[in-house]
Structures are given as structure tokens and as C-alpha cells.
Backbone bond lengths (Angstrom), bond angles and torsions (degrees), N, CA, C in turn:
res aa  C-N    CA-C-N  psi(-1)  N-CA   C-N-CA  omega(-1)  CA-C   N-CA-C  phi
1 M - - - 1.528 - - 1.525 109.12 -
2 S 1.324 113.39 152.56 1.451 120.97 176.41 1.546 105.23 -154.36
3 V 1.349 115.20 174.35 1.493 118.15 175.01 1.540 109.99 -67.89
4 Y 1.281 117.89 -16.16 1.497 121.61 -179.15 1.547 111.21 -66.55
5 E 1.309 118.33 -13.44 1.489 121.50 -179.22 1.549 109.44 -79.94
6 Y 1.361 118.92 -9.14 1.444 120.22 -169.20 1.508 111.24 -108.67
7 E 1.357 113.05 161.04 1.430 121.53 175.66 1.517 107.36 -128.66
8 A 1.299 115.86 158.70 1.482 122.72 177.58 1.474 110.38 -149.62
9 R 1.279 118.37 159.07 1.480 122.68 -178.60 1.551 107.13 -107.11
10 T 1.360 114.92 130.22 1.449 118.82 178.50 1.516 110.74 -70.87
11 S 1.285 115.18 169.21 1.494 118.19 179.71 1.533 110.90 -62.72
12 A 1.312 118.59 -21.16 1.437 121.78 174.89 1.524 113.55 -84.89
13 G 1.369 116.05 -0.90 1.440 119.43 176.95 1.503 115.46 92.77
14 N 1.313 118.55 5.59 1.500 121.21 -179.12 1.496 109.26 -89.04
15 E 1.377 113.92 132.76 1.492 120.03 178.18 1.525 107.38 -76.31
16 V 1.315 115.57 132.51 1.488 124.03 -179.41 1.537 108.18 -121.32
17 K 1.263 115.85 130.47 1.489 119.00 169.75 1.549 107.98 -85.49
18 L 1.306 116.34 130.67 1.467 117.32 -179.30 1.540 110.05 -68.50
19 S 1.330 116.54 -16.06 1.487 118.93 172.31 1.526 112.80 -61.62
20 D 1.353 115.20 -17.01 1.464 118.26 176.02 1.541 109.91 -64.19
21 Y 1.320 118.50 -19.54 1.481 122.64 -178.70 1.499 112.53 -98.89
22 Q 1.341 116.03 12.44 1.491 122.67 -179.24 1.542 109.45 -54.67
23 G 1.303 115.97 134.31 1.460 120.38 -179.74 1.547 113.98 85.43
24 K 1.291 116.89 -1.56 1.510 121.80 177.17 1.506 110.05 -101.79
25 V 1.307 115.86 158.98 1.447 122.37 167.09 1.526 104.64 -90.94
26 V 1.325 117.52 126.62 1.467 120.64 -172.15 1.516 108.55 -119.75
27 L 1.303 116.46 138.01 1.485 123.79 172.49 1.516 106.25 -117.25
28 V 1.392 115.42 114.68 1.436 121.25 177.99 1.503 107.99 -101.02
29 V 1.340 117.75 130.08 1.443 122.93 -173.40 1.530 107.60 -130.72
30 N 1.347 117.00 129.59 1.444 117.93 167.65 1.500 110.25 -88.14
31 T 1.355 117.65 123.23 1.449 122.58 -167.01 1.520 111.50 -112.76
32 A 1.301 115.49 169.33 1.445 122.91 173.45 1.543 110.11 -157.19
33 S 1.332 116.22 143.92 1.445 119.78 -172.18 1.509 112.78 -90.09
34 K 1.323 120.03 -14.16 1.451 122.01 -175.18 1.554 109.75 -127.72
35 C 1.332 115.55 49.02 1.448 123.50 -174.40 1.501 108.06 -121.81
36 G 1.326 117.80 154.57 1.475 122.47 175.65 1.529 110.67 -59.39
37 F 1.353 117.20 -25.07 1.436 119.59 -179.90 1.499 115.25 -92.76
38 T 1.327 116.52 1.35 1.481 122.78 -177.60 1.554 113.37 -53.12
39 P 1.381 118.33 -34.55 1.475 117.71 177.17 1.532 113.31 -61.18
40 Q 1.357 118.00 -12.46 1.431 118.68 176.70 1.516 113.31 -63.35
41 F 1.325 117.17 -15.78 1.455 120.64 175.14 1.489 109.64 -54.88
42 Q 1.375 118.91 -39.68 1.425 122.23 -179.98 1.526 110.85 -61.48
43 G 1.310 117.51 -47.54 1.437 122.11 -178.27 1.587 111.50 -66.39
44 L 1.329 114.07 -37.15 1.486 117.98 176.31 1.471 109.46 -63.47
45 Q 1.333 119.91 -43.90 1.452 122.03 179.93 1.563 110.30 -65.77
46 E 1.327 118.34 -34.79 1.439 120.93 174.57 1.508 111.85 -62.41
47 L 1.338 116.60 -43.14 1.511 120.23 177.05 1.534 108.40 -63.02
48 Y 1.293 118.48 -42.19 1.489 122.56 -179.16 1.546 107.40 -61.26
49 D 1.311 115.83 -49.20 1.466 117.58 179.89 1.522 113.49 -58.86
50 K 1.317 115.40 -42.85 1.438 120.78 -176.96 1.537 115.07 -70.85
51 Y 1.326 116.59 -36.79 1.449 119.22 -168.82 1.508 115.10 -117.12
52 H 1.344 117.52 -6.01 1.455 119.60 -176.99 1.563 112.28 -56.18
53 D 1.311 117.05 -43.79 1.460 120.19 -177.97 1.533 112.33 -66.00
54 R 1.353 116.49 -18.56 1.463 120.78 177.38 1.501 113.04 -93.39
55 G 1.348 117.58 -0.38 1.438 120.66 175.69 1.533 117.33 114.82
56 L 1.351 118.19 13.76 1.471 118.85 178.19 1.517 109.98 -93.30
57 E 1.341 114.16 135.75 1.461 120.37 172.04 1.530 105.58 -121.81
58 I 1.312 115.50 140.34 1.468 121.91 174.13 1.510 106.37 -117.40
59 L 1.302 115.15 130.72 1.456 120.70 -178.80 1.584 108.66 -121.08
60 G 1.313 115.32 116.96 1.467 119.88 -178.04 1.524 111.37 -98.19
61 F 1.329 114.67 129.04 1.445 121.27 179.96 1.551 109.56 -122.08
62 P 1.322 116.56 100.68 1.495 118.30 178.34 1.490 110.83 -64.08
63 S 1.328 114.14 145.52 1.472 120.58 175.09 1.534 107.56 -141.38
64 N 1.327 112.26 144.14 1.459 119.27 -179.74 1.534 110.86 -111.83
65 Q 1.376 115.26 24.71 1.449 119.18 -171.29 1.545 111.62 -86.96
66 F 1.299 119.40 -13.56 1.467 121.55 -173.82 1.501 108.68 -112.96
67 K 1.353 115.60 99.30 1.493 123.20 179.79 1.524 111.10 54.14
68 E 1.288 117.58 32.26 1.499 125.54 174.53 1.515 108.87 47.61
69 Q 1.324 117.12 53.47 1.456 121.68 -177.54 1.515 114.91 -91.91
70 D 1.321 115.47 7.63 1.479 119.35 172.46 1.520 109.72 -142.37
71 P 1.357 117.78 67.00 1.403 120.57 -172.15 1.572 114.31 -80.57
72 G 1.298 120.16 -9.15 1.477 122.20 -175.86 1.512 112.32 -71.19
73 S 1.320 110.94 172.85 1.476 119.02 174.57 1.540 108.26 -75.51
74 N 1.295 116.07 168.67 1.477 119.54 179.36 1.560 110.04 -61.17
75 E 1.297 116.91 -37.60 1.481 121.91 178.26 1.541 110.43 -66.76
76 E 1.292 116.20 -44.31 1.466 120.54 177.76 1.529 112.79 -60.68
77 I 1.323 114.98 -44.89 1.453 121.48 179.38 1.541 110.33 -60.16
78 L 1.354 115.97 -50.96 1.441 121.06 -178.47 1.594 109.34 -59.77
79 E 1.322 119.04 -44.99 1.424 121.84 177.89 1.531 111.41 -59.78
80 F 1.320 116.14 -46.34 1.491 120.99 177.42 1.552 109.68 -53.73
81 C 1.296 116.58 -51.73 1.489 121.49 -176.77 1.557 110.78 -61.77
82 Q 1.294 116.57 -42.14 1.457 120.74 -178.40 1.512 110.71 -68.91
83 L 1.318 117.84 -48.37 1.455 123.09 -175.20 1.518 111.81 -69.49
84 N 1.298 117.15 -41.96 1.486 120.50 -174.17 1.553 114.99 -89.77
85 Y 1.289 114.53 -27.68 1.509 118.44 -176.20 1.524 114.35 -128.84
86 G 1.320 117.58 1.85 1.450 119.94 177.48 1.533 114.27 64.72
87 V 1.323 115.59 28.67 1.468 120.48 -174.70 1.557 110.93 -62.73
88 K 1.282 115.07 125.75 1.454 122.00 176.53 1.515 113.57 -116.24
89 F 1.374 115.47 -14.31 1.455 118.24 178.56 1.543 109.32 -74.11
90 P 1.356 118.49 157.31 1.437 122.82 -174.96 1.543 110.41 -61.06
91 M 1.335 113.23 134.39 1.455 122.37 174.02 1.538 106.52 -116.68
92 F 1.273 115.04 134.65 1.494 122.12 -177.17 1.506 110.85 -105.77
93 E 1.326 114.75 171.60 1.454 118.18 179.38 1.517 111.71 -66.83
94 K 1.295 116.88 158.26 1.445 123.94 -180.00 1.542 108.84 -61.46
95 V 1.363 115.01 131.88 1.473 119.46 -179.28 1.517 108.54 -134.54
96 D 1.331 113.99 163.61 1.479 121.42 165.10 1.491 107.05 -80.49
97 V 1.321 118.02 138.36 1.489 121.22 179.49 1.528 111.15 -112.77
98 K 1.324 116.12 -2.75 1.478 120.66 176.73 1.510 109.47 -151.01
99 G 1.330 114.76 161.66 1.473 119.48 178.49 1.492 111.66 89.35
100 E 1.320 115.75 -178.23 1.466 121.50 -173.12 1.529 113.86 -65.91
101 N 1.350 117.31 -22.42 1.471 120.71 179.60 1.519 111.32 -99.70
102 A 1.312 117.53 12.27 1.477 120.82 -179.69 1.505 109.50 -58.15
103 H 1.371 115.42 140.69 1.427 122.14 175.65 1.584 107.95 -56.50
104 P 1.296 120.81 139.13 1.438 122.56 -178.43 1.531 113.44 -54.71
105 L 1.322 117.33 -33.59 1.509 120.34 177.55 1.560 109.17 -61.84
106 F 1.275 116.58 -42.81 1.498 119.99 -177.99 1.523 110.46 -72.92
107 R 1.307 118.60 -33.68 1.491 120.26 172.80 1.532 108.39 -60.60
108 Y 1.294 117.78 -46.58 1.470 120.55 -178.95 1.502 110.94 -64.99
109 L 1.361 118.01 -48.42 1.474 119.52 -179.90 1.466 112.62 -60.36
110 S 1.351 117.52 -40.66 1.468 120.84 -177.97 1.540 110.54 -65.97
111 D 1.335 117.73 -36.53 1.456 120.61 176.09 1.536 112.40 -67.49
112 E 1.317 114.69 -44.84 1.437 119.72 -171.37 1.537 114.53 -79.76
113 A 1.342 116.30 -26.13 1.480 120.84 -179.04 1.512 107.79 -131.05
114 P 1.300 117.26 72.91 1.516 120.01 179.42 1.518 112.54 -58.97
115 G 1.345 113.91 157.40 1.419 119.82 179.43 1.525 113.67 -90.50
116 L 1.307 116.39 -155.40 1.456 124.12 -177.60 1.510 109.72 -53.09
117 M 1.292 116.31 131.06 1.483 124.77 175.90 1.559 110.94 58.48
118 G 1.342 115.32 31.20 1.438 117.33 176.63 1.489 116.99 82.00
119 S 1.327 116.62 3.90 1.497 119.98 -177.99 1.541 109.38 -63.91
120 K 1.316 114.93 132.20 1.445 120.40 -177.76 1.552 111.56 -91.38
121 S 1.322 116.78 -32.80 1.457 121.70 -173.23 1.542 110.27 -71.03
122 V 1.362 115.17 143.24 1.452 118.08 172.12 1.529 105.02 -75.06
123 K 1.335 116.57 130.18 1.428 122.24 -170.83 1.542 115.27 -95.88
124 W 1.365 115.62 -23.07 1.453 120.08 -176.66 1.524 111.82 -166.40
125 N 1.307 113.35 167.89 1.490 120.51 176.96 1.565 110.62 -57.97
126 F 1.302 112.69 151.70 1.476 121.14 176.03 1.513 113.02 68.78
127 T 1.356 116.31 25.91 1.488 120.02 166.47 1.549 103.16 -74.09
128 K 1.324 113.44 137.38 1.489 120.00 -174.70 1.502 110.94 -123.26
129 F 1.310 115.68 134.25 1.474 125.06 177.45 1.505 109.84 -114.49
130 L 1.357 117.72 121.39 1.465 122.23 178.53 1.519 107.60 -100.49
131 I 1.336 115.00 129.87 1.453 123.26 -173.93 1.502 109.14 -122.39
132 D 1.330 116.98 136.73 1.496 121.22 -175.50 1.509 109.63 -81.46
133 R 1.312 116.85 -179.96 1.440 123.35 -174.91 1.506 112.54 -67.28
134 D 1.344 117.91 -16.50 1.443 123.22 177.37 1.501 114.54 -91.39
135 G 1.343 115.36 1.84 1.457 121.06 177.18 1.532 112.81 85.50
136 K 1.343 117.01 14.84 1.466 121.12 -179.39 1.541 111.48 -99.77
137 P 1.314 118.15 126.80 1.466 121.53 175.34 1.513 109.43 -61.50
138 V 1.340 119.14 127.78 1.440 122.43 179.76 1.496 113.96 -112.14
139 K 1.333 117.57 -19.88 1.475 117.39 -177.24 1.508 108.51 -163.77
140 R 1.322 115.25 142.50 1.482 123.80 168.78 1.523 110.52 -106.25
141 F 1.282 116.68 137.77 1.475 121.71 177.48 1.523 109.50 -116.19
142 A 1.303 115.53 138.15 1.453 122.37 -179.89 1.553 110.10 -68.98
143 P 1.354 115.38 157.19 1.451 118.60 179.05 1.494 114.31 -51.94
144 Q 1.317 117.05 -41.12 1.459 119.70 -174.09 1.530 112.40 -76.22
145 T 1.352 119.16 -5.14 1.457 122.07 173.66 1.489 108.74 -74.45
146 S 1.288 116.10 114.48 1.508 119.68 -176.82 1.550 111.27 -74.65
147 P 1.314 115.86 153.40 1.484 118.81 -176.87 1.516 113.68 -53.61
148 D 1.344 118.63 -38.75 1.464 120.45 -177.54 1.522 111.68 -64.69
149 Q 1.370 117.85 -22.28 1.429 120.58 179.10 1.554 112.18 -77.88
150 L 1.326 115.74 -5.67 1.483 119.75 178.07 1.494 113.10 -91.91
151 E 1.336 118.20 -9.05 1.463 121.74 -172.30 1.519 113.78 -54.64
152 K 1.312 117.00 -47.71 1.451 121.62 -176.24 1.535 109.79 -57.46
153 D 1.346 115.73 -47.21 1.504 120.29 179.89 1.495 110.64 -67.23
154 I 1.315 120.12 -36.13 1.452 122.53 179.80 1.572 109.36 -68.03
155 E 1.325 116.24 -47.73 1.450 120.49 178.28 1.503 113.15 -57.57
156 K 1.302 116.51 -40.25 1.438 122.94 179.18 1.536 111.24 -59.43
157 L 1.346 113.66 -44.32 1.493 117.51 179.97 1.517 112.60 -76.70
158 L 1.320 118.40 -26.41 1.459 120.54 177.30 1.514 109.81 -73.02
159 G 1.312 119.26 -27.37 1.457 124.61 178.17 1.557 111.59 77.11
């Protein structure tokens, strides 16, 4: 198994096969527009700008599961991210990232890259999953881990 087995719908409603990102280093992030960690969008965009040409993709998945911190429509969320943080990396439709209705991609990522003390569930917004060029999750980062703290791990996978 790898992330390439999954599909997701963009905020514009287009179905994307994650196999489209084969050979790339991918960072999957569950996001929210009204969270204390929301300013991380700026750092994520900076990572995207710096490493995209070397093979980094960042995929943003809004979720409203944590204190309803992303209540807007998919279009409103995308507009917010673009206007306030200049986000150019792909944003997907709002999904559940935990529980019985969790998107299959997040079920897979949570199982393959457990969090602190082996916890499988996504605990909060801006949990980040780093995936190697073979589509295998290699590391989970806690919400409070800022995007610039990921650079060493990203560079290692980019080679």
C-alpha cells in the first residue's frame, strides 16, 4: 500500500488520483482557517515556493472537526487561503480526518505514521504527514511543529 492508492476531490470539485504525485515528496496537512495554527499557511507556502521545483508537493485538506474551526464552504476556504496567505499549493475539499467518517487517505496515514505514544488518531488541525517519493508515509509532525522545522526532513527525502 501507498498513498498512490487513494483519490481526493479538490476544492474545485475535481477528482485527483494521488498517483499523480508519484515520484514526488508529499506533505499532507489537515488545515483550518480559524485556528491558532492558521498562520502556518504562510510557512507552508514558503516551503512550497522553496522546494516545489525540486519535487515537493503540499496538499492541504481542510477539516471542521476540531472546534468547528473551518466552517466555510470549500470555495470560501480556498479564497481565504489565497487572499490571506498567497496559497498556491493544492487545496482539497473539506474532509473528516478522524473517526468513522474519516477520509480513507487519513485513515491510512494515521495507521502508517502514528503520533505521540503510538496514537493513531489525528488530534488537531495542522497535523502534517511527510511522504517519500515511493508514496510511503515516513513521519508525522504535531500541529505545533512549524513548517520551517520540517526543512531538514524534506531536504533529506528530496536528496
